C-alpha positions in Angstrom: 99.5 99.9 99.3 97.6 100.6 102.5 96.8 104.2 103.5 96.9 103.5 107.3 99.4 104.4 110.0 99.9 101.6 112.5 102.8 101.0 114.9 103.3 98.0 117.2 104.3 100.3 120.1 102.0 103.3 119.7 99.0 101.7 117.9 97.0 103.3 115.1 97.3 107.0 114.3 93.8 108.4 114.0 92.5 111.3 112.0 92.4 114.3 114.4 89.1 115.5 112.8 87.3 112.2 112.9 88.7 109.3 115.0 86.7 106.8 113.0 88.9 107.5 110.0 92.6 107.0 109.4 95.3 109.7 109.3 96.5 107.9 106.2 99.8 106.6 105.0 103.3 106.2 106.4 103.4 109.9 107.6 99.9 109.9 109.0 101.0 110.3 112.6 103.0 113.4 111.6 100.2 114.9 109.5 97.8 114.3 112.5 100.2 116.1 114.8 100.4 119.1 112.5 96.7 119.2 112.0 96.2 119.0 115.8 98.7 121.9 116.2 101.0 119.8 118.4 103.9 120.5 116.1 104.4 123.4 113.6 105.6 121.2 110.7 106.9 117.7 109.8 109.7 116.6 107.5 109.8 113.4 105.5 110.3 111.9 102.1 107.7 111.3 99.5 108.1 108.9 96.6 104.6 107.3 96.4 102.5 109.9 98.3 103.9 109.3 101.8 103.5 112.9 102.7 100.8 114.1 100.3 98.2 111.4 101.1 98.3 111.9 104.9 98.2 115.6 104.5 95.2 115.4 102.3 93.4 113.1 104.8 94.2 115.5 107.7 93.5 118.7 105.9 97.1 120.2 106.0 99.5 121.2 103.3 102.1 118.7 102.1 104.9 119.9 99.9 106.9 117.6 97.6 109.8 119.3 96.0 110.9 118.5 92.5 114.1 116.5 91.9 116.2 119.5 90.8 115.1 121.6 93.8 117.2 119.6 96.3 120.6 117.9 96.1 121.0 114.3 97.0 124.8 114.6 97.3 126.2 113.4 100.6 122.9 111.8 101.6 123.1 108.4 103.1 120.7 105.8 101.9 119.7 102.9 104.2 119.2 102.4 107.9 120.7 105.1 110.2 122.6 102.5 112.1 124.3 101.3 108.9 122.5 98.0 108.8 120.8 97.4 105.4 
């Protein structure tokens, strides 16, 4: 697993404290935006550290709730357009 955030349209999300370093992981762009105070918070899912790793790299708080804390009833799994 790579801990980098790269997008074909926007490029690489860089760490807001040191542009030579990565913002880390799949939510790195969001963690960088929170650290830069461009947005107050970000929302995402975290199975393998997708929130926690970028937050650690960017110096912000990432919160992963426990399974019993949130219900998965009525949640859709898959692509928003319905294409799997």
